[in-house]
N, C-alpha and C positions, 0 to 999 in steps of 0.2 A: 581440570578446566571444565567449565560448564558447556552445555549444549544450548544453542540458541535457535529460535524459529523466527523467520521473517514472514509475517502474515500480510497478505495482500487481500483486502476485502473490497470488492468492487460492487457498487450498487447502481443499477439502472432503473430509473423510475419511468414507467410508461404512462401514457395518458390514462387517467382514472386511478383506481386503487391498486392495480396490479404493479408489482415490481419484481425485478430479478436481482438476486444477490449471489455472488460467486466468491468463494473464499479459497485461496491457495496458500499453502505453507511450504517453505523450503528451509532446510537446515543450514546452520553455520557452525558446524562442529569443530572442535579443536581450536577455537578462537577465544580471545579474551573478550570481555564486554565491549571494550573500546574498538577492537577490530570488527566485531559484529555490528556496532553502530556505524562504522565507516561503510560496511557492506549495505546496511539499510539505507544510508544516504545515497549511495550509488544506485540502488534499486529504485528509489524515489525519483531521482533525476532522470533515469532512463526508462521509467515506466511507460508502457505503451499498450493499448488494448484496442480492439475493434470499436468499442463504444466511444473512446476518446480520440480515435485516430482522425476524425473528420476535421477537427480544428486545432488551434493551438491550446496548450494547457499551461497552467501555472501551478507550481509546487510550493507549498507552505508548510512550515513546521508548527505543530500545535504545542501548547504549554506542557503536555505530558511527554513530549519527545517524539510523538508519531508524526507522520507526514500525510498531507492531503494533496492529491492530484485532482485538480478541478479544471473545467473548461474555462479558458480565459475570457471568451466572449459571453459566457452565461447562456449560450443557446443549446447546450447539450443537457440531457437528463441523466448524466452519468457522473459518478465521483468514485474515488478510490482512497482508502485509508491504509497506509502501510505502517506497521509497528513491529517492534522487537519484543519478544517474550522469552523468558528462560524456560527451556524444556525440562520437565521433571521426568526423570527416568524411573520406571517402576520395575 
């Protein structure tokens, strides 16, 4: 079985050119790709961060299978992209 990584990439854009980007990875070992995709879906539905906590969010699936968590009202400067990648063991 393959090992999978669920990547959470959150970007917060402040006023001006400065921005903050945080990337977290967690493993989904011992799972099939389909099981890992279910875990990715759950992670996207339940994603919560301090940057996006202030308002309601909307979750959408991109054409590449990744998920975007965005502020529903458009008033936040934060977004998060969650995706599944196969871990290559060396």
